[in-house]
C-alpha positions as CSV (number, residue, x, y, z in Angstrom):
1,M,-38.7,-12.3,-14.4
2,V,-38.1,-12.7,-10.7
3,P,-41.2,-12.3,-8.6
4,Q,-40.9,-9.4,-6.2
5,Q,-40.1,-10.4,-2.7
6,P,-39.2,-8.3,0.3
7,H,-35.5,-7.3,0.4
8,A,-34.3,-9.7,3.0
9,L,-30.7,-10.8,3.5
10,H,-31.4,-14.5,3.1
11,A,-30.8,-16.9,0.3
12,G,-33.3,-16.8,-2.5
13,S,-34.0,-13.0,-2.2
14,P,-33.6,-10.6,-5.1
15,L,-30.2,-9.7,-3.7
16,D,-29.0,-13.0,-4.9
17,F,-29.5,-11.9,-8.5
18,R,-28.1,-8.4,-8.0
19,F,-24.8,-9.8,-6.6
20,G,-24.5,-12.6,-9.2
21,L,-25.2,-15.6,-6.9
22,R,-26.0,-18.7,-8.9
23,T,-28.4,-20.5,-6.6
24,A,-29.8,-20.1,-3.2
25,A,-27.6,-21.3,-0.4
26,E,-28.7,-24.4,1.4
27,P,-29.6,-24.1,5.0
28,G,-26.5,-23.8,7.2
29,R,-24.3,-22.9,4.2
30,S,-22.8,-19.5,3.4
31,V,-24.3,-17.6,0.5
32,V,-20.8,-16.5,-0.5
33,A,-20.0,-20.2,-1.2
34,S,-22.6,-20.0,-3.9
35,A,-21.0,-17.1,-5.7
36,P,-19.6,-17.6,-9.2
37,A,-16.0,-18.9,-9.2
38,L,-13.3,-16.6,-10.4
39,G,-12.1,-17.5,-13.8
40,A,-8.4,-18.0,-14.7
41,G,-8.5,-14.6,-16.5
42,D,-9.9,-12.7,-13.5
43,R,-7.4,-10.0,-12.8
44,R,-9.0,-8.6,-9.6
45,F,-6.7,-10.6,-7.3
46,E,-3.6,-10.6,-9.6
47,S,-1.6,-8.5,-7.2
48,C,-2.3,-10.5,-4.1
49,R,0.8,-12.7,-4.4
50,P,1.4,-14.9,-1.3
51,D,5.1,-14.1,-1.4
52,V,4.5,-10.5,-0.3
53,D,3.5,-11.8,3.1
54,T,6.6,-14.0,3.3
55,V,8.9,-11.0,2.4
56,L,7.5,-9.1,5.4
57,A,6.7,-12.0,7.7
58,S,10.3,-13.2,7.9
59,W,11.4,-9.8,9.2
60,E,11.4,-8.5,12.7
61,L,12.1,-5.1,14.3
62,D,15.7,-4.7,15.6
63,D,15.7,-3.5,19.2
64,A,19.4,-2.6,18.8
65,D,18.7,-0.4,15.9
66,E,18.7,3.3,16.8
67,R,16.0,4.2,14.3
68,P,12.4,4.3,15.6
69,P,10.2,1.3,14.7
70,Y,8.2,3.3,12.0
71,E,11.5,4.2,10.3
72,Q,12.6,0.5,10.4
73,I,9.3,-0.5,8.8
74,R,9.5,2.2,6.2
75,A,13.1,1.4,5.3
76,R,12.4,-2.4,5.1
77,I,9.5,-1.9,2.7
78,A,11.4,0.6,0.6
79,A,14.4,-1.8,0.5
80,G,12.1,-4.6,-0.6
81,V,10.7,-2.5,-3.4
82,A,14.3,-1.4,-4.5
83,A,15.5,-5.0,-4.5
84,E,12.3,-6.0,-6.4
85,E,11.2,-8.4,-3.7
86,L,8.0,-6.3,-3.7
87,K,6.8,-5.7,-7.2
88,P,4.6,-2.9,-8.6
89,G,0.9,-3.8,-7.9
90,D,1.7,-6.0,-4.9
91,R,-0.7,-5.5,-2.1
92,L,0.8,-4.8,1.3
93,P,-0.6,-6.3,4.6
94,T,-3.2,-4.1,6.3
95,V,-1.9,-1.7,8.9
96,R,-3.5,-3.7,11.7
97,R,-2.2,-7.0,10.5
98,L,1.4,-5.8,10.1
99,A,1.2,-4.1,13.5
100,D,0.0,-7.4,15.0
101,D,2.8,-9.4,13.2
102,L,5.5,-7.0,14.4
103,G,4.1,-6.3,17.9
104,V,3.8,-2.6,17.5
105,A,1.0,0.0,17.7
106,T,-1.1,0.5,14.5
107,N,-0.2,4.2,14.5
108,T,3.5,3.1,14.1
109,V,2.7,1.1,10.9
110,A,0.3,3.8,9.7
111,R,3.1,6.4,10.0
112,A,5.5,4.2,8.0
113,Y,2.8,3.7,5.3
114,R,2.1,7.4,5.2
115,E,5.7,8.3,4.7
116,L,6.1,5.6,2.0
117,E,3.0,7.1,0.3
118,Q,4.5,10.6,0.4
119,T,7.6,9.4,-1.3
120,G,5.7,7.5,-3.9
121,V,6.8,4.0,-2.9
122,I,3.2,2.9,-2.2
123,E,-0.3,4.2,-2.8
124,T,-3.4,3.7,-0.7
125,R,-6.6,3.0,-2.6
126,G,-9.2,3.6,0.1
127,R,-10.6,0.4,1.6
128,S,-8.9,-1.7,-1.1
129,G,-5.6,-1.4,0.7
130,S,-2.0,-0.2,0.1
131,F,-0.1,-1.2,-3.0
132,V,3.4,-0.9,-4.3
133,T,3.5,1.7,-7.1
134,G,5.0,1.0,-10.5
135,D,7.0,4.0,-11.6
136,Q,10.6,3.5,-10.4
137,V,11.9,6.8,-11.9
138,E,9.1,8.9,-10.2
139,R,9.6,7.0,-6.9
140,Q,13.4,7.7,-6.9
141,A,12.8,11.4,-7.8
142,K,10.3,11.8,-4.9
143,E,12.7,10.1,-2.5
144,A,15.5,12.5,-3.6
145,A,13.2,15.5,-3.3
146,A,12.1,14.3,0.2
147,A,15.8,13.9,1.2
148,Y,16.6,17.4,-0.2
149,L,13.7,19.0,1.7
150,A,14.8,17.3,4.9
151,Q,18.4,18.5,4.4
152,T,17.4,22.1,3.6
153,K,15.0,22.2,6.6
154,A,17.9,21.1,8.8
155,L,19.9,24.0,7.4
156,G,17.1,26.4,8.3
157,L,15.6,27.0,4.9
158,S,11.9,26.9,4.2
159,A,10.4,24.7,1.5
160,A,9.8,27.8,-0.6
161,E,13.4,28.9,-0.3
162,A,14.6,25.3,-1.2
163,V,12.4,25.3,-4.3
164,A,13.6,28.8,-5.3
165,L,17.2,27.6,-4.9
166,V,16.5,24.7,-7.3
167,R,14.9,27.1,-9.8
168,H,17.9,29.5,-9.6
169,L,20.3,26.6,-10.1
170,E,18.3,25.4,-13.1
171,E,18.5,28.9,-14.7
172,H,22.2,29.5,-13.6
173,P,23.9,26.2,-13.3
174,V,27.1,26.0,-11.2
175,R,30.0,25.1,-13.4
176,S,32.5,22.7,-12.0
177,S,36.2,23.3,-12.7
């Protein structure tokens, strides 16, 4: 049994045992360096493939493109997922890091991530980050639904009217000649 000591944030405290540290850190050495090594079967970092960074790092915003920067970012990530350059479970760069890499405001990248999340291309897991989702069929259906809603709004229909139209077409399909 470990003798009770005050809860201090230094090596050799009871916190070492709670967080799984093997031994106390030597003076001037990080306590994290004393943590147990990850085994080959440790799956916690399986989705952190280094090539995810290279897929996005090699890309720059196009000033000649008429689309706003958030749309270029959204389209690039969606295209990477569709082309399977980004695989399900891949962790995307943080909003801040991608914004720094591309030279845009963090809100620009945040908006792109938010729209990708709404269409099911990515999911955000709190402070763990944003990840590519795995269900291609659901993702494509959400993208089609988002495009349909955008088109019906442009025509002046509300979302409720657009959904009612789909339900009506389901019950009474239009027969093509």
